[in-house]
N, C-alpha and C positions, 0 to 999 in steps of 0.2 A: 558191505552190502547188507541192507536191512531186510528181514523176513518177518512175515506176519503169521500168527497162529491163533486160532480160537479154540478154547477148551472150556466146555461147560458154558457158564455165563460170563466168562472173562476172556477178553482178547489181549494178546501180548505181542510185542515185536522184539526182534533182536537187533542190537546196534552193532557197530563195527567191532567192538570189543567182545562180542558174543554174549553180552549180558542181556537178560530179558526184563522188560518193564511193562507194567499193565497199561492197557489202552482201552478207552471206552468203545464197546461194540456199537453203541448207538451212534457215536461220532463217525465210525467207519461206515456204517450204513448210510448216514447222511451224505458222506462223500461219494459213495457208490451210486446213490440214486439222485444226486444233485441235478444231472442233466435230464433225467426222466421227470423230475418234479418241475423243472423249468419248461419242458416241452408240453407236459400235460396241463400246465397252468395251475398246479397245486400250490405254487408258491404264494398265490393270492389268498390262500386259506391257511395261513400259518397258525399253528397252535403248539403249545408246549407238550400237549398230550401226544404220546407216540402212536403213529399209525404206520401201517405197512406201505411199501412202495406203491405208487399209483399203477393201476392196471386198466386196460380197456374193458369196458363193462361186458362186452361179448366174450372176452377171453378170461374173465376172472375165474380162478380155480377154487379149490377147497383150501383148508388149512394146511395142506401138505406143502404149500409154498412158504411156510414159516421157516425161520432160520434153523441152522443145525443145533443151536443151543437148546431150542425147544424140543427138537427130535431126540437129543441125547437125554433130556430129562424124562421123556415119555417111557424110557426103558424101565423105570421104576414103576411097577403096577400101581402101588398105593398112591404115589405122587401123580401118576397119570390120571387117576380118577378125580383128584382134586383139581388138576389142570383142566379137565373136561368141564367140571363144574365152574371153574373160574372163567373158562372160555364162554360158557353159556351166559354167565352173569355179565361179563364184559360186553358181549354182543348186545345184551339188553340195555346196558347203560350207555355205551358208546356205539351208536348206530353207524353203519358205513356212510361215508361221505360220497355222494354221487353228483357229478356236474358234467356239463357239455362244453366242449371246446372244438371249434372248427368242424362241427358235424360229428364229432366222436364223443362217445359217452365214457367217462372215466369214473373209477371208484377206488376208494381207499378204506380198508378195513382196519379195525383197531389191532395194534400189535400186542400179542399175548406172550411175548418173550420176557423172561424175568430180567430185572435190572441189576447190574453189579454196582459195586462201590464207585468204580470209575464212571459208570453211566450217570450216577447221581451227581458226581462232580461236574460232568459235562452238562447236565441239566442246570446246575447252578450258573455255569458260564453262560449258557444260552439266556437264562433269565436276566443276568446282568447286562448282556449285550442288547437284548430287546428293550430293557428299561432305558438304556442310553439312547437307542435308536429313536424311540418314541418320546424322548425327553420327558419321561414321567416324573412328576413331582415326588419328592421324598417325604413331604409332610402335607397334611390337609387332604381335601377330597380330590382325587384324581381318577377319572374313569378308566384311563388306559392302564394305570398301575393296578387297579382292582381287577381288570380283565386278565392281566398277566398272572396275578397271584391266584385267581380262580382257576386258570388253566394249570398252574403249578400244583394246586391242591388236587385237581382231577388226575394229573399224572401220578402223583403220590398214591392216590386211591387205586389207580390201575396197577401200580407196582405192588401195593399191599394185597390186592385181591389175588394176584398170581401166587404170591408166597404164602398168604394166609387169608383165606376168603372171609372169615369172620371179622378179622381186623379191618379189612378193606370195606366191608359193609358197615362196620361201626363208624369208620371215617366218613362214609357216604352219608350216614345219618347226621353226623356232626356238620357236614357241608350243607345239607338240606336245612338243618336248624339255623345255621348262620345265615343262609339265604332268606329264610322266613323272618329272622330278626331284622336283617337289612331291609327287607320289603316293608316290615312294620315301621322301622325308622323312616324310610322313604315316604310312606303314607302319612306318618305323623308330620314330617317336614312339609309335604304338599298341603296338608290340611292347615298347618300353621301358617304357611305362605298365603293360602286362600283367605284365612281369617285375617291376616295382617293386611292384605289388599282390601278386603271388605271394610275393615276398620279405618283404613286410610281413606277409602272413598267416603265413608260416613263422616269422618273427620273433615274431609274437604268440603262435603256438602254442608255440614254444620258450621264450618268456618265461613263459608259464603253467607250463610244466614246471619251469623254473628257479625260479619263485616257490614252487611246491609243494616242490621240493627244498630251497629255502632254509628254508621253514617246517619241514620235517622235520629239517633240521640244527639249527635253532633249538630244536626240542623235544629233540633229542639233547643239545645243549649244556646246556639247562636241567636235563635229567635227570642228566647227568654232573656238573654243578655241585652238584646235590643230593647225589649220591654222594660227591663230594669233601668237601662240608660234613659229611656223616655220618661219613666216614672220619676227618676231622680231630677231630670230637667223640669218636669211639671212641679215637683216638690219645691225645687229651688225657686222657680218662678212664683209659685204660690206663697212661699215664705217671704220673698221680696215684696210681693203685692200686699201681703198681710202686714208686714212691717211698715210699708208705706201708708197703708190705711190707718194702722194704729198710731203712727206718728202724726198723720193729719188730724185724726180724731183727738189725739192728745193735745195738739196745738189749738184746735178749736175749743176744746174744753178749757184749756188754760186761758184763752182769750175771753171766753164767757165768764169765767171766775173773776178775771181781772175787771171785766166790765161791771159785773155785779158789785165787786168791791168798790169801785169808783162811785157807782150810784149810791151805795150805802154810805160812803163817806160824804158825798154831796148832800144826801138827805140829813145826815147828822148835823152837818154845818148849817143847813137851812133851819133845822129845829133850834139849834143853838142861837141863831141870829133872830129868832122871832121875839117880839116884846112880851114882857111878863103878863100884861093884861090879856093879851091874846092867848097866852098860855093858860091863864086863870079862867077866862071865859070858856075857853075850850075845855078846861077841866070841869067847870061847873055844868056846862051844857051836857057834858057827858054823864055827870052825876045825876 
């Protein structure tokens, strides 16, 4: 027969051999209020941050409903003051969750019970389970993985504020700084994306202009090629015509030269055949 016992912030159980082993108090709480969470609809608002059991809004009491662990710690007056301060800070950071289901108002307040080592182990198990359930990516950008790790960080802040308020607030500052850095990177990414889209649109517009200009130049090239081809044809025809005219003129010139040569020869023969007297008379008459 197993028996359960809670002492301080640690829960334990006895097995059949009578040996006691540590058990997570948070795990026991989750088992005890599982039906209440399902009935109240709180299961749709899952978070790794520890909250108290859901209560009807009209019947929500004070912090006296906290676990015995917290009540036992309040016996120390010095620690009680720090817990009161931690409670005030936690109430400011983690506001109560209020929702309506089937006409009933429900509320869950932040849990201000300290966490034990076993509770941290249980928190690790929950994280691994939720990462697998949501099929979160192990690398790269994954929105669900980031949400779960943000909740984990907030739960660690809650635990730290209870045990050491200053350390918890310092972790809160780190979380806010990381959030601001992430927002800065996200803004830079969005601006880069907008710039890229703008440049892509400009490039597309310029590309259309360049394509139209290329088509115009191609038409001009085609027209100029046609002009060159026409000019070559005209040049060829002109060359042929010029050669024909030159050949004709050369033949005519040769014929005229030959004609004058024949006449010259005939005149020489006529002169040679003339009588000497005629040649003398002709010479004296000229003298």
